[in-house]
C-alpha positions as CSV (number, residue, x, y, z in Angstrom):
1,M,61.3,66.6,94.5
2,I,58.0,68.3,95.0
3,G,55.4,67.0,92.7
4,A,57.2,63.7,92.0
5,S,55.0,61.5,89.8
6,L,54.6,57.9,88.5
7,K,52.8,59.2,85.4
8,E,55.0,58.8,82.4
9,G,55.5,62.0,80.4
10,S,54.8,64.3,83.3
11,L,57.2,66.9,84.6
12,G,57.4,65.1,88.0
13,Y,58.2,61.8,86.4
14,H,61.0,63.1,84.2
15,V,62.7,65.2,86.9
16,M,62.6,62.2,89.3
17,Q,64.0,59.9,86.5
18,N,66.8,62.4,85.8
19,N,67.9,62.5,89.4
20,I,67.3,58.9,90.6
21,H,70.8,57.7,89.7
22,L,72.7,60.8,90.8
23,K,74.8,61.2,94.0
24,A,72.3,63.3,95.9
25,E,69.9,61.9,98.4
26,L,66.4,62.1,96.9
27,Y,63.2,62.8,98.8
28,P,59.9,62.7,96.7
29,V,57.0,64.8,97.9
30,H,53.4,64.1,96.9
31,P,50.0,64.1,98.7
32,V,48.9,60.7,97.5
33,Y,51.8,58.4,96.5
34,D,53.7,56.3,99.1
35,D,56.5,55.2,96.8
36,V,58.0,56.7,93.6
37,M,60.8,54.8,91.8
38,G,61.8,53.0,95.0
39,C,61.9,56.1,97.1
40,R,59.7,56.8,100.1
41,V,57.3,59.7,99.5
42,Y,56.6,62.4,102.0
43,R,53.4,64.4,102.2
44,S,55.2,67.7,102.8
45,V,58.8,69.0,102.6
46,R,58.3,69.7,106.4
47,D,58.1,66.0,107.0
48,I,61.5,65.2,105.7
49,P,63.8,64.3,108.6
50,E,67.0,65.6,107.0
51,S,68.1,69.1,106.2
52,V,67.2,69.8,102.5
53,D,69.8,71.7,100.3
54,V,67.6,72.0,97.2
55,A,63.9,71.6,96.5
56,I,62.7,71.2,92.9
57,S,59.0,72.0,92.4
58,V,56.9,71.1,89.4
59,V,53.5,72.0,91.0
60,G,51.2,74.5,89.3
61,P,51.2,78.3,90.0
62,D,48.2,78.1,92.2
63,N,50.0,75.9,94.8
64,T,53.5,77.4,94.4
65,L,53.1,80.1,97.1
66,Q,52.1,77.5,99.7
67,I,55.0,75.2,98.6
68,T,57.4,78.2,99.0
69,R,56.1,78.9,102.5
70,E,56.5,75.2,103.5
71,C,60.1,75.1,102.1
72,A,60.9,78.3,104.0
73,E,59.6,76.8,107.2
74,A,61.7,73.7,106.6
75,K,64.8,75.8,106.2
76,V,65.4,74.7,102.6
77,K,68.4,76.6,101.1
78,F,67.4,76.7,97.5
79,L,64.0,76.3,95.7
80,I,63.9,75.6,91.9
81,I,60.5,76.4,90.5
82,V,60.2,74.7,87.1
83,T,56.6,75.5,86.4
84,S,55.5,78.3,84.0
85,R,52.5,80.6,83.7
86,F,53.6,83.3,86.1
87,G,54.8,86.8,85.2
88,E,55.5,85.8,81.6
89,A,51.9,84.7,80.9
90,A,49.0,86.6,79.4
91,R,47.7,87.5,82.9
92,F,50.9,89.6,83.3
93,K,49.8,91.7,86.3
94,E,48.3,88.8,88.3
95,G,51.4,86.7,87.5
96,K,53.8,89.4,88.6
97,L,51.9,89.9,91.8
98,L,52.1,86.1,92.6
99,E,55.9,86.2,91.8
100,Q,56.3,89.1,94.3
101,K,54.5,87.1,97.0
102,I,56.6,84.0,96.4
103,A,59.8,86.0,96.4
104,E,58.8,87.7,99.7
105,A,58.0,84.4,101.4
106,A,61.4,83.1,100.5
107,R,63.2,86.3,101.5
108,K,62.0,86.1,105.0
109,S,63.8,82.8,105.6
110,G,66.9,83.5,103.5
111,M,65.9,80.8,101.0
112,R,67.0,81.6,97.4
113,I,64.9,80.9,94.3
114,V,65.8,79.8,90.8
115,G,62.9,80.4,88.4
116,P,60.0,80.1,87.9
117,N,59.5,79.1,84.2
118,C,62.9,77.4,83.9
119,I,64.7,74.0,83.6
120,G,66.9,75.0,86.6
121,V,70.3,73.5,87.2
122,L,72.4,70.9,85.5
123,N,75.5,69.8,87.4
124,I,76.2,66.2,86.8
125,P,76.6,64.0,88.8
126,F,74.9,66.0,91.6
127,I,71.7,67.5,90.2
128,N,69.6,67.6,87.0
129,S,66.4,69.6,87.5
130,T,65.6,69.5,83.8
131,F,62.3,68.0,82.9
132,L,63.3,66.6,79.5
133,P,63.7,62.8,79.3
134,E,67.0,61.2,78.7
135,Y,68.0,61.5,75.1
136,S,67.3,58.5,72.8
137,P,68.7,58.5,69.2
138,F,66.0,56.1,68.2
139,S,63.1,58.2,69.3
140,L,64.9,61.6,68.7
141,E,63.4,62.8,72.0
142,G,65.0,64.2,75.1
143,M,68.0,66.3,75.9
144,P,71.5,65.0,75.2
145,I,73.8,65.4,78.2
146,P,77.4,66.5,77.3
147,P,80.4,65.0,79.0
148,R,81.9,66.8,82.1
149,G,84.1,69.6,80.9
150,N,85.2,73.2,81.3
151,I,82.2,75.3,80.0
152,N,79.6,77.0,82.3
153,I,76.3,78.3,80.8
154,I,74.0,80.9,82.3
155,S,70.7,81.3,80.4
156,E,67.4,83.1,80.9
157,S,65.8,80.8,78.3
158,G,65.2,77.1,78.8
159,S,65.0,76.4,75.1
160,V,68.3,78.0,74.5
161,S,69.8,76.0,77.4
162,G,68.5,72.8,75.8
163,L,69.9,73.7,72.4
164,L,73.3,74.5,73.9
165,T,73.5,71.2,75.7
166,A,72.7,69.3,72.5
167,W,75.2,71.4,70.5
168,L,77.9,70.8,73.2
169,E,77.3,67.1,73.1
170,E,77.4,67.0,69.3
171,Q,80.7,68.9,69.3
172,G,82.2,66.7,71.9
173,L,82.7,69.7,74.2
174,G,82.3,69.3,78.0
175,L,79.7,71.0,80.2
176,N,80.7,71.9,83.8
177,K,77.5,73.6,85.1
178,L,74.4,75.0,83.4
179,V,71.8,77.2,85.1
180,N,68.5,78.5,83.5
181,Y,66.8,80.9,85.8
182,G,63.7,81.7,83.7
183,N,61.7,84.6,85.1
184,G,64.4,85.3,87.7
185,I,62.2,86.5,90.6
186,D,65.3,86.1,92.8
187,L,68.5,84.8,91.4
188,V,69.5,86.1,88.0
189,A,72.5,86.1,85.6
190,T,74.4,88.6,87.8
191,D,74.3,86.3,90.8
192,F,75.6,83.3,88.9
193,M,78.4,85.4,87.3
194,E,79.5,86.4,90.8
195,Y,79.3,82.8,92.0
196,F,81.3,81.4,89.0
197,Q,84.2,83.6,89.8
198,K,85.1,81.0,92.4
199,D,84.5,78.0,90.2
200,M,87.9,76.5,89.4
201,E,86.5,73.8,87.2
202,C,85.4,76.1,84.3
203,D,87.5,78.0,81.7
204,V,84.7,79.9,79.9
205,V,81.2,81.2,80.8
206,G,78.5,81.8,78.2
207,V,75.7,84.1,79.3
208,Y,72.3,84.4,77.4
209,V,70.1,87.2,78.8
210,E,67.0,88.9,77.5
211,G,66.8,91.6,80.2
212,I,69.0,93.3,82.7
213,R,67.7,94.8,85.9
214,N,70.6,96.3,87.8
215,G,72.9,97.4,85.0
216,R,75.8,98.6,87.2
217,R,75.9,95.4,89.2
218,F,75.6,93.3,86.0
219,M,78.6,95.1,84.4
220,E,80.7,94.8,87.6
221,A,80.0,91.0,87.8
222,A,80.8,90.6,84.1
223,R,84.1,92.6,84.5
224,S,85.2,90.7,87.6
225,L,84.4,87.3,86.1
226,N,86.1,88.2,82.8
227,E,89.3,89.0,84.6
228,K,89.4,85.3,85.8
229,K,88.1,83.6,82.7
230,P,86.5,84.6,79.3
231,V,82.9,85.6,79.4
232,V,80.7,85.5,76.2
233,I,77.4,87.4,76.4
234,L,74.5,87.0,73.9
235,K,71.7,89.6,74.5
236,P,69.2,90.3,71.7
237,G,68.9,94.1,71.4
238,S,66.4,94.9,68.6
239,E,63.0,96.3,69.4
240,L,61.3,93.2,68.0
241,A,63.5,90.9,70.2
242,S,62.6,93.0,73.2
243,K,58.9,92.6,72.6
244,A,59.4,88.9,72.2
245,A,61.3,88.7,75.5
246,L,58.5,90.4,77.4
247,T,56.1,87.5,76.7
248,H,58.9,84.9,77.0
249,T,60.3,85.5,80.5
250,G,58.7,88.9,81.3
251,S,62.0,90.7,80.7
252,V,62.0,94.5,80.2
253,A,64.2,96.0,77.5
254,T,67.7,97.5,78.2
255,N,69.2,100.4,76.2
256,D,71.2,98.4,73.7
257,A,73.7,101.0,72.7
258,I,74.6,101.7,76.4
259,L,75.0,98.0,77.1
260,D,77.2,97.6,74.0
261,G,79.5,100.4,75.0
262,A,79.7,99.3,78.6
263,L,80.7,95.7,77.6
264,K,83.4,97.0,75.3
265,Q,84.8,99.2,78.1
266,V,85.3,96.1,80.3
267,H,86.5,93.9,77.4
268,V,83.7,91.4,77.6
269,N,82.9,89.7,74.3
270,R,79.3,90.3,73.1
271,A,78.2,87.9,70.4
272,R,75.9,89.3,67.7
273,N,74.0,86.1,67.1
274,Y,73.6,82.5,68.2
275,G,76.3,81.3,65.8
276,E,78.9,83.7,67.1
277,F,77.9,82.8,70.7
278,C,78.6,79.1,70.1
279,A,81.8,79.8,68.1
280,A,83.2,82.1,70.8
281,I,82.4,79.5,73.6
282,M,84.1,76.7,71.6
283,T,87.1,78.9,70.9
284,H,87.7,79.8,74.5
285,S,87.0,76.3,75.7
286,M,89.6,74.7,73.3
287,V,92.2,77.6,73.4
288,S,92.6,78.4,77.0
289,D,94.2,81.6,78.4
290,R,97.5,79.7,78.9
291,F,98.0,79.8,75.1
292,L,97.7,83.6,75.2
293,N,100.4,84.2,77.8
294,R,102.9,85.7,75.3
295,D,104.4,89.0,74.4
296,H,102.4,89.3,71.2
297,F,99.7,87.3,69.3
298,F,100.6,87.4,65.6
299,C,99.0,85.0,63.1
300,V,99.8,83.4,59.8
301,G,97.4,81.7,57.4
302,I,98.2,78.5,55.5
303,T,96.2,76.5,52.9
304,N,96.8,74.2,49.9
305,A,94.0,75.9,48.0
306,G,94.4,79.3,46.3
307,G,90.8,80.3,46.6
308,F,90.8,79.7,50.4
309,K,93.8,82.0,50.7
310,V,91.8,84.8,49.1
311,L,88.7,84.0,51.2
312,L,90.8,83.9,54.5
313,A,92.3,87.3,53.6
314,E,88.9,88.8,53.0
315,S,87.5,87.3,56.2
316,L,90.3,88.9,58.2
317,R,89.4,92.2,56.7
318,Q,85.7,91.8,57.4
319,Y,86.4,91.1,61.1
320,Q,88.7,94.1,61.2
321,V,91.8,92.2,62.0
322,P,94.6,94.7,61.8
323,E,97.3,94.0,59.2
324,S,99.9,94.7,61.8
325,T,98.9,91.5,63.6
326,L,99.7,89.3,60.6
327,S,103.2,87.8,61.2
328,V,106.1,89.3,59.2
329,L,108.3,86.3,58.6
330,S,112.0,86.6,59.1
331,P,114.4,86.1,56.2
332,G,115.6,82.8,57.8
333,V,112.1,81.4,58.0
334,V,111.3,82.5,54.4
335,S,114.5,80.8,53.3
336,E,113.5,77.5,55.1
337,L,110.1,77.6,53.5
338,E,111.5,78.1,50.1
339,K,113.6,75.0,50.5
340,I,110.5,73.0,51.5
341,L,108.1,74.4,48.8
342,P,108.3,74.1,45.0
343,P,109.8,77.1,43.1
344,N,106.4,78.3,41.9
345,V,105.2,79.1,45.4
346,T,105.7,82.7,46.7
347,V,106.0,82.9,50.5
348,T,103.4,85.4,51.7
349,N,101.0,85.7,54.6
350,P,98.5,84.0,54.1
351,L,100.5,81.3,52.4
352,D,99.2,79.0,49.6
353,I,101.4,75.9,49.4
354,V,99.5,74.7,46.3
355,G,97.2,71.8,45.7
356,D,99.7,68.9,45.3
357,A,101.3,69.5,48.7
358,S,101.6,66.3,50.7
359,S,100.7,65.9,54.4
360,E,104.5,65.7,55.1
361,T,105.0,69.1,53.3
362,Y,102.0,70.7,55.1
363,C,103.4,69.5,58.4
364,K,106.9,70.7,57.7
365,V,105.6,74.2,56.7
366,M,103.5,74.4,59.9
367,E,106.5,73.3,62.1
368,T,108.7,75.9,60.4
369,L,106.2,78.6,61.0
370,L,105.5,77.6,64.6
371,S,109.3,77.7,65.4
372,E,109.3,81.4,64.3
373,N,109.1,83.8,67.3
374,N,106.9,86.1,65.3
375,V,104.2,83.4,64.8
376,D,101.9,82.9,67.7
377,C,98.9,81.3,66.0
378,I,98.2,79.4,62.7
379,L,95.0,79.7,60.8
380,S,94.9,76.6,58.6
381,I,92.5,75.6,55.8
382,P,93.7,72.2,54.6
383,S,91.7,70.9,51.6
384,F,91.6,67.1,51.7
385,E,89.9,66.9,48.2
386,P,93.4,66.4,46.6
387,A,94.5,62.8,47.3
388,S,97.9,64.2,48.4
389,L,96.7,65.0,52.0
390,R,96.3,62.2,54.4
391,E,94.8,61.7,57.9
392,E,98.2,61.8,59.6
393,L,98.0,65.6,59.2
394,V,95.3,65.6,61.9
395,K,97.6,63.9,64.5
396,D,100.6,66.0,63.4
397,T,98.7,69.2,63.9
398,A,97.7,68.2,67.5
399,R,101.3,67.1,68.2
400,L,102.8,70.5,67.0
401,M,100.3,72.4,69.1
402,V,101.4,70.6,72.2
403,E,105.1,70.8,71.3
404,Y,105.2,74.5,70.6
405,G,102.4,75.7,72.9
406,K,100.8,77.7,70.1
407,P,97.2,77.2,68.8
408,V,96.4,76.0,65.3
409,I,92.9,76.7,64.2
410,I,91.4,74.7,61.4
411,A,88.6,75.3,58.8
412,S,87.7,72.1,57.0
413,V,85.4,73.3,54.2
414,G,83.2,71.1,52.0
415,G,80.7,68.2,52.2
416,E,80.8,64.8,53.9
417,L,84.6,64.4,53.7
418,A,85.1,67.8,55.4
419,R,82.7,66.8,58.2
420,I,84.6,63.6,58.8
421,I,87.9,65.5,58.9
422,R,86.4,68.0,61.4
423,D,85.3,65.2,63.7
424,K,88.9,63.8,63.6
425,F,90.3,67.2,64.5
426,Q,87.7,67.5,67.3
427,K,88.8,64.2,68.8
428,V,92.4,65.4,69.2
429,F,91.3,68.7,70.7
430,V,92.1,70.9,67.7
431,L,89.8,73.9,67.3
432,N,88.0,73.6,64.0
433,F,85.2,75.2,62.0
434,D,83.5,74.7,58.6
435,K,83.9,78.2,57.1
436,P,87.0,80.4,56.5
437,E,85.3,83.4,58.2
438,D,85.1,81.4,61.4
439,L,88.9,81.3,61.5
440,A,89.0,85.1,61.4
441,F,86.3,85.4,64.0
442,A,88.1,83.0,66.4
443,Y,91.5,84.7,65.9
444,Q,90.0,88.1,66.5
445,I,88.4,87.2,69.8
446,L,91.6,85.4,70.9
447,R,93.6,88.5,69.9
448,K,91.4,90.8,71.9
449,R,91.6,88.4,74.9
450,H,95.4,88.4,74.6
451,Q,95.4,92.2,74.5
452,F,93.2,92.3,77.6
453,L,95.3,89.8,79.6
454,T,98.6,91.4,78.7
455,K,97.3,95.0,78.8
456,A,98.9,95.5,75.5
457,P,97.9,98.7,73.5
458,P,95.8,98.2,70.4
459,P,97.7,97.7,67.1
460,A,98.7,100.9,65.3
461,D,96.4,100.5,62.4
462,F,93.3,99.5,64.4
């Protein structure tokens, strides 16, 4: 930990604090201190008696080249440079020249660099190179750390990384590994996509990039990784966004139309905005590829509110979901549903079971649909505003998913009651959203993932 500090609020203080209780052996480096947080301090990384796997540096740009040379001499394997004001700064040319010298010094020894201008790597319980303090709900400061889970994040932006960890924690989703590489003078998104192909602990990888240097290698890494687990890429492509990226991490623009076409060719999901990025990551995290190992992936919609039936149908059209992927119910299933539902209900897809339907009725309808071979996924919008629906529907939904091995995706729409219901669905690992259109989006990306995994041809009307 190069630049470890006792000064509260400094980068060196927070990075030390974030790592002091983790499993790694920690060696603070500082020219003055003798002790930091109970750890012996070394004057230089070269004085450390053990082999160093990772060095985290928070020293300023003027001293970073010398630090890099010392780390290279000490045979450090990886150097994370947290500090900014390099090639992204106003002194662009001078900063880029310094970055080149740092990269060259590392290259000679085989040491790899993450950064500069980054928060680095978050892999609890082994390393946390972020410089934000531990989150406190009372002060509203710091970065919440999600529980251990199945999501990997690769991000060029530190602020996007921080927002994603806070969002994951809020949603109750688990983070496996996060890496923010900033200016990327050595290791970039492509390197981490290649590395994560071997990571058996993650089920989905979200990638936020502002610039791509070697397009061919990037696409090959995305294609290979996507064959093993879903990849979701968010890359701003407008001219305005490209200008902003240049001053943020020093990234140079990529031809957006070419990138878009290339990603479609290799079946990698490109999110159009931050909201879609999060929704896609959550979808693949909670509905893994094992749910998609089927001959087809047809869906049926169900609600107890007529307006939501109309909105769901419209959302499916807006997301270009082919009508041929909507389940055609067999006469036997239609007959069973007609026995369960009142005579004024017409069995269609999407299906409105009307507002006075009880939780028991809702559950029976879902079970009847899930037992149908032609139904692979249910898109459900239960309105809990009528007093007829009860909390047991949440547990029954989770039970039916496990029993039939088919996903049920929920939209709980409304105010405070809807938020409470979403939290309950989240706790039993049922994918849920707050808008009908999110159901259509989630189904569409799962349908395309199924098509890719099974090599099925596109639907006839697509």
